[in-house]
GUDO-29757 format. One record per residue (C-alpha): residue in three letters; x, y, z; residue number from 1. Coordinates in pm, 1 decimal, always signed. Layout:
<pts>
PT   type         xx         yy         zz   seq
PT    ALA          X          Y          Z   NUM
...
</pts>
This chain:
<pts>
PT   type         xx         yy         zz   seq
PT    MET       +0.0       +0.0       +0.0     1
PT    LYS     +124.0     +343.7      -86.2     2
PT    ILE      +98.5     +616.5     +176.2     3
PT    ILE      -96.6     +831.5      -69.4     4
PT    ASP     -360.6     +555.7      -90.8     5
PT    PHE     -410.7     +565.9     +283.7     6
PT    LEU     -454.4     +943.6     +265.2     7
PT    ALA     -705.4     +903.8      -20.5     8
PT    TYR     -893.6     +654.1     +196.1     9
PT    ASN     -889.6     +907.0     +482.5    10
PT    VAL    -1049.5    +1172.9     +259.6    11
PT    TRP    -1315.7     +924.0     +145.7    12
PT    ALA    -1394.0     +806.2     +499.8    13
PT    ASN    -1408.5    +1160.4     +640.9    14
PT    SER    -1644.0    +1255.3     +355.8    15
PT    ILE    -1878.4     +970.3     +448.3    16
PT    LEU    -1856.0    +1068.3     +813.9    17
PT    GLY    -1941.8    +1425.4     +719.2    18
PT    LYS    -2255.4    +1312.1     +536.3    19
PT    LEU    -2360.5    +1104.9     +837.2    20
PT    VAL    -2308.5    +1390.5    +1081.1    21
PT    GLU    -2497.6    +1629.9     +851.7    22
PT    GLY    -2802.0    +1408.1     +911.0    23
PT    ILE    -2826.7    +1468.9    +1285.5    24
PT    ASN    -2981.5    +1763.8    +1461.1    25
PT    ILE    -2775.9    +2018.6    +1651.4    26
PT    ASN    -2896.8    +1891.0    +1990.0    27
PT    ASP    -2763.0    +1540.8    +1916.6    28
PT    PHE    -2443.4    +1693.8    +1774.3    29
PT    ASN    -2381.1    +1859.1    +2112.5    30
PT    LEU    -2536.3    +1595.0    +2339.9    31
PT    VAL    -2299.9    +1472.7    +2615.0    32
PT    LEU    -2227.4    +1102.0    +2560.0    33
PT    THR    -1977.8     +848.8    +2690.1    34
PT    SER    -1661.9     +848.3    +2476.9    35
PT    SER    -1309.9     +994.0    +2469.5    36
PT    PHE    -1462.2    +1335.2    +2401.4    37
PT    PRO    -1800.6    +1428.5    +2546.0    38
PT    THR    -1987.3    +1513.6    +2222.9    39
PT    ILE    -1990.1    +1428.1    +1853.6    40
PT    ASN    -1899.8    +1793.3    +1795.7    41
PT    LYS    -1588.5    +1780.0    +2014.8    42
PT    THR    -1481.0    +1445.9    +1864.7    43
PT    LEU    -1515.7    +1579.8    +1511.2    44
PT    LEU    -1318.3    +1891.2    +1604.7    45
PT    HIS    -1049.7    +1674.0    +1763.7    46
PT    ILE    -1001.0    +1488.6    +1434.0    47
PT    LEU     -982.1    +1823.0    +1254.0    48
PT    ASP     -734.4    +1962.0    +1506.6    49
PT    ALA     -508.0    +1657.5    +1483.3    50
PT    GLU     -501.9    +1657.0    +1103.5    51
PT    THR     -434.3    +2032.6    +1105.5    52
PT    ILE     -155.6    +2014.6    +1364.7    53
PT    TRP      +23.2    +1725.8    +1192.9    54
PT    LEU       -1.3    +1887.5     +849.3    55
PT    LYS     +139.3    +2211.7     +990.3    56
PT    ARG     +428.6    +2016.7    +1143.9    57
PT    LEU     +505.8    +1857.5     +808.1    58
PT    GLN     +497.4    +2206.8     +657.5    59
PT    GLY     +755.0    +2324.8     +913.0    60
PT    LYS     +530.3    +2500.6    +1165.9    61
PT    SER     +471.1    +2372.8    +1519.5    62
PT    LEU     +142.5    +2494.2    +1668.1    63
PT    THR     +114.5    +2558.1    +2041.0    64
PT    TYR     -266.7    +2555.5    +2048.6    65
PT    TRP     -562.6    +2349.5    +1931.5    66
PT    PRO     -692.2    +2528.8    +1618.6    67
PT    SER    -1063.7    +2470.2    +1684.7    68
PT    GLU    -1037.5    +2651.8    +2017.1    69
PT    GLN     -960.4    +2975.2    +1831.4    70
PT    GLU    -1308.5    +3017.6    +1685.5    71
PT    ASN    -1669.9    +2910.4    +1717.8    72
PT    ILE    -1720.4    +2653.3    +1441.5    73
PT    SER    -2067.7    +2545.8    +1326.3    74
PT    LYS    -2148.8    +2183.6    +1248.8    75
PT    GLU    -2152.5    +2254.7     +874.5    76
PT    LYS    -1822.9    +2443.5     +887.9    77
PT    ALA    -1656.5    +2168.5    +1097.3    78
PT    ILE    -1755.0    +1906.4     +838.7    79
PT    GLU    -1637.1    +2125.9     +551.4    80
PT    MET    -1308.9    +2202.0     +728.1    81
PT    LEU    -1238.4    +1836.6     +812.3    82
PT    ILE    -1290.9    +1716.1     +457.0    83
PT    GLY    -1089.9    +2010.7     +325.5    84
PT    LYS     -802.7    +1948.2     +567.0    85
PT    SER     -792.1    +1577.3     +478.8    86
PT    LEU     -775.9    +1666.8     +110.0    87
PT    GLU     -510.2    +1932.6     +177.2    88
PT    PHE     -303.5    +1673.8     +369.7    89
PT    LYS     -326.9    +1426.3      +80.3    90
PT    THR     -241.3    +1694.4     -175.4    91
PT    PHE      +56.6    +1814.3      +27.8    92
PT    ILE     +206.9    +1464.2      +50.2    93
PT    ASN     +129.1    +1392.7     -315.6    94
PT    CYS     +315.2    +1709.0     -424.4    95
PT    GLN     +636.6    +1616.0     -242.9    96
PT    SER     +930.9    +1431.0     -396.7    97
PT    SER     +910.2    +1052.0     -410.5    98
PT    ASN    +1153.5    +1010.0     -119.8    99
PT    TYR     +978.4    +1263.5     +106.5   100
PT    VAL     +785.8     +999.7     +301.8   101
PT    ASP    +1117.7     +835.1     +386.7   102
PT    SER    +1250.3    +1157.6     +540.1   103
PT    THR    +1222.1    +1275.8     +899.8   104
PT    CYS    +1015.7    +1562.8    +1032.1   105
PT    SER    +1142.4    +1759.1    +1332.0   106
PT    PHE     +885.1    +1954.5    +1530.6   107
PT    LYS     +767.6    +2064.6    +1872.1   108
PT    ASP     +445.6    +1932.0    +2019.1   109
PT    THR     +185.9    +2167.3    +2166.7   110
PT    LYS     +374.9    +2159.9    +2499.0   111
PT    GLY     +708.4    +2251.5    +2340.1   112
PT    ASN     +871.4    +1905.3    +2351.5   113
PT    GLU    +1097.6    +1839.2    +2052.2   114
PT    TYR    +1065.6    +1527.1    +1835.0   115
PT    SER    +1192.3    +1387.6    +1505.7   116
PT    ILE     +969.1    +1126.8    +1345.8   117
PT    ALA     +963.1     +963.6    +1002.5   118
PT    VAL     +709.2    +1127.8     +771.0   119
PT    ALA     +565.5     +785.9     +681.4   120
PT    ASP     +503.0     +716.8    +1051.9   121
PT    ILE     +331.8    +1054.0    +1093.7   122
PT    VAL     +102.6     +989.8     +797.9   123
PT    GLN      +21.2     +641.7     +928.4   124
PT    HIS      -54.8     +786.7    +1271.2   125
PT    VAL     -281.0    +1059.9    +1133.8   126
PT    CYS     -485.7     +813.0     +930.6   127
PT    ASN     -510.4     +563.2    +1217.9   128
PT    HIS     -599.6     +840.7    +1462.5   129
PT    SER     -878.7     +964.3    +1236.9   130
PT    THR    -1007.0     +608.4    +1188.8   131
PT    PHE    -1015.9     +552.5    +1565.1   132
PT    HIS    -1219.0     +865.6    +1631.3   133
PT    ARG    -1447.2     +809.1    +1330.4   134
PT    GLY    -1535.8     +478.7    +1494.7   135
PT    GLN    -1618.0     +662.4    +1814.8   136
PT    ILE    -1844.3     +901.1    +1626.9   137
PT    ILE    -2023.6     +605.9    +1466.7   138
PT    ALA    -2082.2     +460.1    +1815.9   139
PT    MET    -2202.9     +799.7    +1938.8   140
PT    LEU    -2440.6     +828.9    +1642.5   141
PT    ARG    -2586.8     +492.5    +1742.5   142
PT    GLN    -2632.0     +624.8    +2097.9   143
PT    VAL    -2852.5     +907.7    +1968.5   144
PT    GLY    -3059.9     +662.3    +1764.1   145
PT    PHE    -2905.3     +720.0    +1423.0   146
PT    THR    -2918.2     +388.4    +1235.7   147
PT    ASN    -2868.9     +485.3     +871.9   148
PT    LEU    -2492.6     +428.6     +890.2   149
PT    LYS    -2248.4     +356.0     +609.8   150
PT    SER    -1920.6     +172.5     +641.4   151
PT    THR    -1602.6     +378.1     +654.4   152
PT    ASP    -1385.1      +66.4     +663.3   153
PT    TYR    -1069.7      +60.2     +453.6   154
PT    ILE    -1179.3     -266.1     +291.8   155
PT    THR    -1506.2     -101.9     +184.4   156
PT    TRP    -1303.2     +169.3      +11.7   157
PT    ILE    -1095.4     -100.3     -160.8   158
PT    ARG    -1406.6     -294.4     -267.9   159
PT    GLN    -1554.9      +21.8     -415.4   160
PT    GLY    -1251.5      +63.2     -635.7   161
PT    LYS    -1073.1     +322.7     -423.1   162
PT    ALA    -1345.0     +581.2     -477.7   163
</pts>
């Protein structure tokens, strides 16, 4: 599997997630539920924040804050931003030289700790992280009675011809 394929899958899966979340009302979007983050809203914003922070690191900028905390983001805007950020991440990696994913990225985390990590490992982490939290959102959607769910599994993406 090429790294760019995993990023394409991430865009596809986040797009499906966005369509699912569009279908719930604002009360359910902000309803406190049991999960890593207390609401679907906060979980969605966490995925967006993580993808944003990691992309910025790959672009040479280390953020010291969580981007979503800087503004009040509506449900529609959060969905749009997540899909856009996932696509931007994929495009950024796709535009780099063929050996870029084998290079190392040095950055500071939000607390100022310094790290150097292989770009391929960062991309793998971002996609896995998003998958983990998408699964949580699916479980949260079930908790609010939403049953019209679609698979965001990697194998589904493969079976559909890498949509």
